[in-house]
VOBA-1610 file (N, C-alpha, C; in pm, whole numbers, padded with zeros to 5 digits, always signed):
BEGIN
Unk-05829+10215+09926Unk-05721+10296+09875Unk-05621+10364+09989Unk-05516+10391+09925Unk-05447+10434+10035Unk-05514+10554+10105Unk-05447+10549+10257Unk-05519+10622+10328Unk-05451+10603+10462Unk-05504+10640+10564Unk-05441+10642+10746Unk-05444+10502+10779Unk-05411+10395+10798Unk-05407+10293+10824Unk-05283+10279+10964Unk-05339+10227+11058Unk-05242+10171+11166Unk-05205+10075+11142Unk-05067+10043+11245Unk-04940+09965+11200Unk-05078+09819+11212Unk-05022+09705+11152Unk-05056+09572+11160Unk-04979+09456+11148Unk-04980+09362+11230Unk-04859+09254+11257Unk-04914+09159+11161Unk-04870+09065+11032Unk-04934+08981+10963Unk-04841+08859+10973Unk-04908+08763+11024Unk-04857+08621+11036Unk-04768+08569+10913Unk-04683+08522+10888Unk-04578+08493+10791Unk-04651+08373+10678Unk-04768+08329+10708Unk-04841+08236+10713Unk-04944+08288+10567Unk-04997+08416+10671Unk-05099+08489+10607Unk-05041+08585+10468Unk-04927+08660+10510Unk-04833+08681+10369Unk-04834+08631+10278Unk-04755+08469+10309Unk-04695+08351+10183Unk-04857+08325+10098Unk-04977+08326+10175Unk-05073+08327+10101Unk-05117+08423+09998Unk-05131+08516+10046Unk-05150+08664+09993Unk-05076+08681+09856Unk-04949+08654+09885Unk-04823+08636+09781Unk-04838+08555+09679Unk-04889+08446+09716Unk-04914+08331+09622Unk-05021+08346+09486Unk-05100+08444+09530Unk-05221+08442+09449Unk-05174+08523+09288Unk-05148+08469+09140Unk-05158+08502+09072Unk-05275+08625+09014Unk-05245+08716+08961Unk-05309+08826+08886Unk-05429+08760+08801Unk-05400+08614+08690Unk-05504+08592+08637Unk-05643+08557+08766Unk-05554+08484+08839Unk-05658+08433+08943Unk-05762+08541+08964Unk-05679+08637+09059Unk-05773+08738+09111Unk-05877+08756+08996Unk-05826+08800+08900Unk-05936+08869+08845Unk-06034+08766+08789Unk-06009+08685+08755Unk-06126+08540+08739Unk-06204+08571+08844Unk-06168+08525+08965Unk-06271+08556+09098Unk-06317+08669+09121Unk-06274+08756+09096Unk-06340+08893+09185Unk-06306+09048+09079Unk-06305+09007+08996Unk-06315+09144+08858Unk-06318+09076+08728Unk-06414+08974+08715Unk-06424+08868+08540Unk-06439+09048+08463Unk-06530+09088+08506Unk-06570+09204+08394Unk-06480+09241+08318Unk-06385+09298+08410Unk-06224+09363+08390Unk-06131+09260+08320Unk-06156+09149+08304Unk-06068+09053+08199Unk-06130+09027+08068Unk-05962+09028+07968Unk-06005+08999+07822Unk-05944+08931+07776Unk-05954+08850+07721Unk-05887+08747+07638Unk-05789+08772+07507Unk-05705+08812+07500Unk-05628+08826+07386Unk-05621+08708+07278Unk-05538+08654+07334Unk-05498+08519+07223Unk-05449+08390+07321Unk-05472+08286+07264Unk-05462+08211+07346Unk-05482+08171+07514Unk-05338+08181+07631Unk-05355+08227+07734Unk-05334+08367+07765Unk-05299+08459+07679Unk-05301+08590+07701Unk-05398+08685+07701Unk-05408+08773+07826Unk-05492+08871+07912Unk-05485+08984+07923Unk-05543+09058+07871Unk-05549+09194+07877Unk-05638+09245+08019Unk-05591+09375+08061Unk-05769+09423+08143Unk-05865+09549+08053Unk-05990+09516+08036Unk-06056+09569+07993Unk-06030+09748+08023Unk-05990+09774+08158Unk-05969+09907+08234Unk-05836+09940+08153Unk-05713+09844+08099Unk-05555+09916+08065Unk-05517+09791+08009Unk-05574+09843+07823Unk-05553+09718+07735Unk-05393+09703+07705Unk-05345+09806+07761Unk-05170+09764+07751Unk-05124+09691+07866Unk-05239+09664+07974Unk-05139+09594+08051Unk-05175+09435+08045Unk-05098+09337+07973Unk-05078+09230+07943Unk-05055+09110+08074Unk-05110+08994+08037Unk-05115+08874+08152Unk-05066+08754+08069Unk-04959+08713+08128Unk-04934+08559+08062Unk-04788+08504+08120Unk-04821+08403+08122Unk-04710+08305+08209Unk-04688+08319+08341Unk-04803+08346+08414Unk-04771+08346+08554Unk-04714+08530+08581Unk-04712+08630+08479Unk-04665+08734+08503Unk-04762+08868+08432Unk-04740+08966+08488Unk-04832+09089+08371Unk-04703+09212+08404Unk-04745+09248+08270Unk-04682+09410+08250Unk-04755+09518+08206Unk-04761+09616+08246Unk-04817+09776+08205Unk-04719+09774+08137Unk-04711+09757+07987Unk-04649+09823+07851Unk-04648+09974+07852Unk-04782+10062+07878Unk-04754+10149+07875Unk-04703+10259+07963Unk-04673+10172+08056Unk-04609+10245+08224Unk-04471+10245+08215Unk-04423+10114+08152Unk-04273+10037+08173Unk-04297+09975+08303Unk-04347+09902+08395Unk-04318+09833+08475Unk-04432+09737+08504Unk-04400+09613+08553Unk-04516+09499+08607Unk-04493+09402+08732Unk-04530+09297+08752Unk-04531+09203+08841Unk-04526+09047+08823Unk-04575+08980+08898Unk-04577+08862+08933Unk-04767+08859+08995Unk-04759+08883+09128Unk-04893+08840+09155Unk-04979+08967+09217Unk-05135+08907+09212Unk-05221+09013+09268Unk-05171+09130+09325Unk-05081+09081+09432Unk-05075+09172+09549Unk-04993+09270+09454Unk-04909+09238+09348Unk-04784+09377+09259Unk-04943+09430+09228Unk-05013+09429+09165Unk-05124+09478+09070Unk-05187+09530+09174Unk-05224+09505+09298Unk-05326+09595+09335Unk-05291+09738+09422Unk-05107+09679+09478Unk-05023+09790+09493Unk-05027+09895+09382Unk-04928+09845+09315Unk-04885+09958+09162Unk-04978+10004+09079Unk-05058+09920+09056Unk-05181+10011+08966Unk-05321+10047+09048Unk-05378+09963+09135Unk-05488+09977+09187Unk-05489+10135+09318Unk-05347+10086+09375Unk-05271+10222+09450Unk-05356+10201+09577Unk-05386+10051+09607Unk-05407+10000+09783Unk-05315+09984+09866Unk-05339+09992+09976Unk-05236+10000+10088Unk-05186+09867+10128Unk-05070+09798+10145Unk-05043+09633+10199Unk-05101+09604+10264Unk-05135+09677+10318Unk-05260+09581+10455Unk-05360+09595+10385Unk-05452+09670+10364Unk-05532+09590+10254Unk-05597+09537+10214Unk-05475+09529+10112Unk-05444+09432+09966Unk-05439+09278+10049Unk-05348+09294+10133Unk-05387+09166+10218Unk-05490+09084+10265Unk-05577+09155+10327Unk-05692+09130+10374Unk-05812+09120+10217Unk-05811+09195+10147Unk-05891+09149+10011Unk-05825+08977+09972Unk-05706+08979+09973Unk-05642+08848+09909Unk-05668+08695+10000Unk-05710+08780+10105Unk-05707+08640+10218Unk-05842+08642+10283Unk-05880+08758+10301Unk-06010+08727+10398Unk-06015+08734+10502Unk-05862+08784+10572Unk-05869+08733+10675Unk-05963+08844+10757Unk-06003+08990+10738Unk-06068+09059+10796Unk-06191+09071+10753Unk-06232+09064+10612Unk-06355+09147+10548Unk-06450+08958+10561Unk-06535+08951+10615Unk-06639+08832+10573Unk-06684+08849+10447Unk-06714+08932+10381Unk-06757+08893+10231Unk-06691+08831+10153Unk-06583+08871+10162Unk-06444+08792+10107Unk-06391+08659+10164Unk-06362+08561+10047Unk-06326+08437+10066Unk-06162+08433+09978Unk-06147+08329+10104Unk-05992+08332+10077Unk-05978+08214+09928Unk-05907+08285+09812Unk-05879+08220+09682Unk-05768+08058+09679Unk-05845+07992+09665Unk-05742+07871+09686Unk-05630+07875+09579Unk-05556+07799+09667Unk-05383+07828+09585Unk-05369+07727+09492Unk-05343+07745+09391Unk-05311+07639+09286Unk-05122+07624+09253Unk-05113+07506+09257Unk-04971+07470+09294Unk-04911+07540+09118Unk-04794+07601+09130Unk-04748+07634+08976Unk-04717+07517+08916Unk-04739+07496+08811Unk-04695+07388+08693Unk-04573+07446+08626Unk-04491+07369+08550Unk-04402+07423+08462Unk-04446+07369+08326Unk-04535+07474+08295Unk-04631+07463+08150Unk-04504+07547+08053Unk-04518+07499+07922Unk-04450+07535+07850Unk-04479+07715+07811Unk-04379+07756+07785Unk-04370+07915+07771Unk-04441+07942+07663Unk-04524+08040+07670Unk-04580+08100+07530Unk-04544+08270+07456Unk-04494+08242+07344Unk-04415+08343+07321Unk-04529+08497+07291Unk-04537+08607+07361Unk-04623+08721+07336Unk-04535+08799+07235Unk-04613+08795+07120Unk-04522+08888+06999Unk-04581+09000+06982Unk-04545+09159+06933Unk-04641+09251+06940Unk-04694+09256+06774Unk-04770+09328+06762Unk-04824+09375+06649Unk-04726+09364+06579Unk-04748+09326+06433Unk-04650+09361+06270Unk-04661+09488+06269Unk-04583+09606+06211Unk-04626+09671+06119Unk-04659+09669+05996Unk-04717+09688+05915Unk-04730+09641+05753Unk-04612+09698+05715Unk-04540+09799+05699Unk-04399+09880+05682Unk-04299+09866+05771Unk-04178+09801+05728Unk-04065+09815+05770Unk-03997+09890+05746Unk-04018+10039+05707Unk-03936+10169+05712Unk-03878+10209+05797Unk-03941+10188+05902Unk-03916+10274+06054Unk-03792+10186+06101Unk-03794+10047+06094Unk-03719+09959+06137Unk-03609+09984+06069Unk-03619+09987+05919Unk-03499+10019+05868Unk-03395+10086+05866Unk-03519+10260+05847Unk-03445+10371+05888Unk-03350+10398+06005Unk-03396+10269+06115Unk-03331+10267+06225Unk-03167+10179+06253Unk-03220+10075+06132Unk-03104+10001+06116Unk-02986+10063+06058Unk-03041+10132+05950Unk-02929+10213+05842Unk-02883+10298+05948Unk-02951+10391+06062Unk-02864+10513+06125Unk-02792+10404+06203Unk-02811+10263+06245Unk-02687+10223+06305Unk-02556+10151+06205Unk-02630+10234+06112Unk-02443+10169+06033Unk-02455+10073+05985Unk-02553+09965+05959Unk-02632+09800+05892Unk-02602+09837+05780Unk-02608+09737+05703Unk-02581+09749+05561Unk-02750+09708+05520Unk-02754+09778+05382Unk-02930+09738+05368Unk-02978+09631+05323Unk-02887+09590+05257Unk-02938+09419+05136Unk-02928+09349+05278Unk-02827+09394+05400Unk-02855+09254+05499Unk-03016+09308+05600Unk-02989+09383+05613Unk-03184+09446+05672Unk-03306+09356+05620Unk-03274+09369+05474Unk-03405+09354+05389Unk-03399+09163+05385Unk-03294+09102+05387Unk-03267+08976+05358Unk-03323+08903+05505Unk-03298+09006+05644Unk-03321+08976+05783Unk-03496+09004+05755Unk-03517+09087+05699Unk-03692+09114+05681Unk-03774+08993+05629Unk-03663+08982+05528Unk-03741+08871+05468Unk-03771+08735+05497Unk-03637+08710+05593Unk-03643+08572+05672Unk-03716+08571+05779Unk-03787+08679+05798Unk-03936+08686+05928Unk-03815+08655+06065Unk-03691+08727+06096Unk-03620+08772+06202Unk-03616+08866+06252Unk-03664+08992+06104Unk-03603+09116+06200Unk-03780+09160+06135Unk-03857+09257+06242Unk-03966+09363+06206Unk-04025+09472+06315Unk-04077+09511+06255Unk-04106+09643+06347Unk-04258+09637+06391Unk-04269+09696+06521Unk-04355+09644+06599Unk-04468+09807+06606Unk-04611+09747+06581Unk-04686+09900+06516Unk-04723+09963+06630Unk-04700+09898+06761Unk-04779+09969+06884Unk-04686+10077+06903Unk-04576+09997+06921Unk-04454+10134+06965Unk-04340+10150+06895Unk-04339+10068+06772Unk-04231+10126+06647Unk-04081+10079+06687Unk-04088+09954+06766Unk-04013+09914+06847Unk-03928+09807+06729Unk-03750+09818+06722Unk-03727+09680+06630Unk-03762+09556+06697Unk-03769+09441+06628Unk-03821+09320+06679Unk-03709+09230+06629Unk-03604+09169+06681Unk-03540+09107+06659Unk-03572+08960+06737Unk-03603+08826+06631Unk-03705+08739+06663Unk-03570+08581+06659Unk-03576+08482+06747Unk-03531+08388+06733Unk-03618+08277+06712Unk-03589+08161+06629Unk-03677+08019+06557Unk-03590+07897+06678Unk-03679+07844+06666Unk-03643+07662+06714Unk-03583+07621+06568Unk-03594+07511+06578Unk-03519+07436+06484Unk-03631+07372+06386Unk-03785+07385+06388Unk-03870+07397+06317Unk-03907+07520+06263Unk-03815+07663+06287Unk-03865+07737+06207Unk-03946+07819+06299Unk-04002+07791+06419Unk-04094+07872+06504Unk-04041+07980+06618Unk-04106+08050+06620Unk-04015+08156+06701Unk-04068+08157+06811Unk-03971+08125+06928Unk-03949+08125+07038Unk-03871+08236+07130Unk-03824+08308+07026Unk-03785+08414+07140Unk-03787+08588+07049Unk-03788+08692+07091Unk-03813+08813+07036Unk-03708+08892+07145Unk-03643+09008+07116Unk-03588+09105+07160Unk-03656+09237+07122Unk-03648+09321+07177Unk-03726+09443+07120Unk-03607+09534+07204Unk-03593+09659+07107Unk-03473+09747+07064Unk-03585+09880+07030Unk-03589+09987+07135Unk-03635+10110+07075Unk-03581+10183+06960Unk-03685+10217+06840Unk-03595+10287+06743Unk-03594+10461+06790Unk-03616+10491+06900Unk-03619+10617+06958Unk-03609+10617+07146Unk-03452+10656+07130Unk-03421+10602+07313Unk-03342+10509+07353Unk-03373+10415+07459Unk-03263+10295+07496Unk-03357+10212+07564Unk-03474+10191+07476Unk-03557+10129+07532Unk-03517+09921+07497Unk-03496+09854+07629Unk-03449+09730+07560Unk-03518+09642+07636Unk-03594+09518+07580Unk-03663+09432+07674Unk-03642+09298+07571Unk-03647+09175+07637Unk-03686+09037+07585Unk-03874+09041+07595Unk-03914+09000+07482Unk-04086+08983+07497Unk-04129+08851+07613Unk-04248+08871+07669Unk-04268+08786+07770Unk-04304+08685+07712Unk-04210+08583+07801Unk-04262+08481+07730Unk-04107+08399+07631Unk-04032+08453+07609Unk-03913+08442+07532Unk-03827+08324+07583Unk-03802+08262+07505Unk-03652+08126+07532Unk-03573+08163+07523Unk-03429+08207+07613Unk-03334+08214+07569Unk-03215+08139+07505Unk-03279+07973+07469Unk-03218+07861+07434Unk-03250+07964+07307Unk-03322+08007+07230Unk-03328+08061+07093Unk-03323+08184+07064Unk-03201+08207+07069Unk-03214+08353+07060Unk-03176+08411+06919Unk-03177+08549+06877Unk-03158+08580+06728Unk-03016+08531+06647Unk-03029+08485+06574Unk-02905+08424+06536Unk-02919+08427+06375Unk-02785+08397+06313Unk-02768+08430+06172Unk-02628+08311+06135Unk-02741+08183+06065Unk-02657+08022+06054Unk-02612+08056+05918Unk-02447+07956+05912Unk-02395+07945+05768Unk-02481+07873+05713Unk-02472+07910+05588Unk-02544+07830+05459Unk-02496+07672+05433Unk-02345+07642+05479Unk-02327+07522+05470Unk-02251+07529+05622Unk-02249+07377+05647Unk-02206+07309+05734Unk-02035+07399+05798Unk-02052+07429+05900Unk-01945+07538+05939Unk-01874+07481+06081Unk-01783+07512+06134Unk-01733+07433+06265Unk-01712+07560+06387Unk-01735+07696+06282Unk-01692+07819+06384Unk-01815+07882+06418Unk-01807+07985+06529Unk-01952+08038+06592Unk-01911+08171+06625Unk-01945+08261+06629Unk-01922+08386+06642Unk-02021+08463+06728Unk-01978+08491+06869Unk-02104+08568+06953Unk-02082+08700+07015Unk-02214+08717+07008Unk-02240+08866+07025Unk-02318+08913+07136Unk-02299+08991+07257Unk-02332+09049+07310Unk-02511+09116+07280Unk-02529+09207+07167Unk-02635+09251+07171Unk-02630+09184+06988Unk-02761+09188+06946Unk-02822+09160+06810Unk-02770+09289+06684Unk-02807+09415+06792Unk-02684+09523+06657Unk-02565+09519+06626Unk-02462+09413+06713Unk-02370+09422+06715Unk-02312+09253+06676Unk-02424+09183+06645Unk-02422+09067+06532Unk-02460+09114+06407Unk-02511+09244+06373Unk-02560+09247+06266Unk-02435+09369+06204Unk-02358+09441+06277Unk-02258+09535+06268Unk-02136+09422+06213Unk-02119+09332+06308Unk-02016+09246+06231Unk-02039+09192+06109Unk-02107+09120+06066Unk-02201+09113+05928Unk-02163+09182+05838Unk-02219+09307+05853Unk-02175+09460+05743Unk-02033+09475+05747Unk-01905+09429+05901Unk-01825+09464+05877Unk-01754+09349+05733Unk-01791+09215+05775Unk-01761+09106+05680Unk-01803+09141+05561Unk-01933+09196+05468Unk-01925+09268+05392Unk-01869+09334+05315Unk-01841+09467+05389Unk-01762+09560+05345Unk-01597+09539+05301Unk-01557+09443+05404Unk-01410+09365+05344Unk-01447+09258+05220Unk-01568+09274+05194Unk-01569+09150+05035Unk-01598+09022+05093Unk-01591+08964+05256Unk-01627+08866+05276Unk-01800+08823+05313Unk-01784+08663+05305Unk-01948+08632+05274Unk-01958+08545+05430Unk-02052+08703+05484Unk-02096+08676+05661Unk-02187+08536+05653Unk-02211+08478+05532Unk-02285+08324+05553Unk-02192+08243+05566Unk-02079+08222+05572Unk-02000+08144+05620Unk-01930+08075+05728Unk-02031+08189+05825Unk-02001+08126+05960Unk-02146+08163+05995Unk-02135+08119+06156Unk-02245+08117+06209Unk-02233+08238+06335Unk-02339+08337+06333Unk-02386+08416+06426Unk-02426+08430+06497Unk-02436+08402+06664Unk-02503+08402+06780Unk-02532+08497+06862Unk-02647+08531+06881Unk-02656+08664+07022Unk-02676+08574+07115Unk-02613+08622+07227Unk-02593+08564+07370Unk-02706+08632+07452Unk-02799+08686+07384Unk-02917+08752+07508Unk-02880+08810+07590Unk-02805+08879+07605Unk-02737+08959+07724Unk-02569+08937+07749Unk-02537+08982+07869Unk-02388+08975+07873Unk-02364+08815+07939Unk-02242+08794+07933Unk-02182+08650+08001Unk-02099+08689+08018Unk-02083+08677+08188Unk-01982+08675+08257Unk-01882+08510+08307Unk-01786+08500+08205Unk-01760+08363+08305Unk-01683+08385+08448Unk-01689+08272+08543Unk-01607+08272+08685Unk-01454+08274+08651Unk-01421+08320+08776Unk-01268+08320+08732Unk-01156+08164+08699Unk-01230+08067+08754Unk-01201+07925+08733Unk-01258+07946+08589Unk-01212+07910+08460Unk-01307+07868+08352Unk-01392+07764+08379Unk-01285+07634+08462Unk-01331+07484+08449Unk-01501+07512+08512Unk-01559+07626+08607Unk-01630+07633+08707Unk-01736+07671+08625Unk-01712+07750+08490Unk-01824+07861+08399Unk-01939+07750+08343Unk-02013+07818+08352Unk-02106+07702+08282Unk-02181+07831+08128Unk-02137+07766+08033Unk-02180+07778+07880Unk-02274+07831+07868Unk-02344+07948+07794Unk-02461+08081+07805Unk-02579+07930+07733Unk-02676+07953+07787Unk-02782+07857+07740Unk-02833+07898+07571Unk-02801+07992+07531Unk-02844+08022+07416Unk-02703+07894+07307Unk-02573+07950+07372Unk-02478+07856+07302Unk-02471+07720+07309Unk-02517+07653+07471Unk-02502+07530+07445Unk-02679+07450+07328Unk-02727+07539+07319Unk-02866+07480+07264Unk-02820+07500+07131Unk-02713+07596+07076Unk-02648+07574+06941Unk-02579+07452+06958
//
């Protein structure tokens, strides 16, 4: 734990070894009793069940922060000193600890970690109505499985699906406060969208899911059918370069 430790100069290769060790590997080697499988390749710690580990990263949902490596975890969560963490992870000065072999990072497919669904959609419906979204539009999205409320923190969850209707992306928006975050494992190629019912050459782009729903509500209020156009959420702000020819299309638009 944190205390008074003298300054130590650590060789770059030793630092790199410590930084390369991911949290899942560390727990499997040194705290297996503190590791609990949630689903698939998603884990949490028995000590903190809201600290989720997936896709080579970890996030402590109840505290609102996360990281990538075991080094991040031991400093931010366990409150260890930096030098002490390097000693633990590399075994450089502690004879009882052996270095953990570094496994090369592989480009494995992302696994979307969705929150548990609330049995009732009353909270998310109330939130969206408060944002001026049409009631029947909200119910349509809930029925299509592209909007639901989470049972843990009562966030509104906006789902993006691939060509086969499989959820690949999820955006959280707090029903209270200004909480915004993409779910772990989200693939921004498949962002939240509402597609035209018939073939259509136009697509309307939006910075936020709420903006998309607001526009659909606006069209309905004007007596227009919002199903006649494609509405696409870009999963954030898109800033083109000064020379438009040097700009790349947002990945959600490219996939669309």
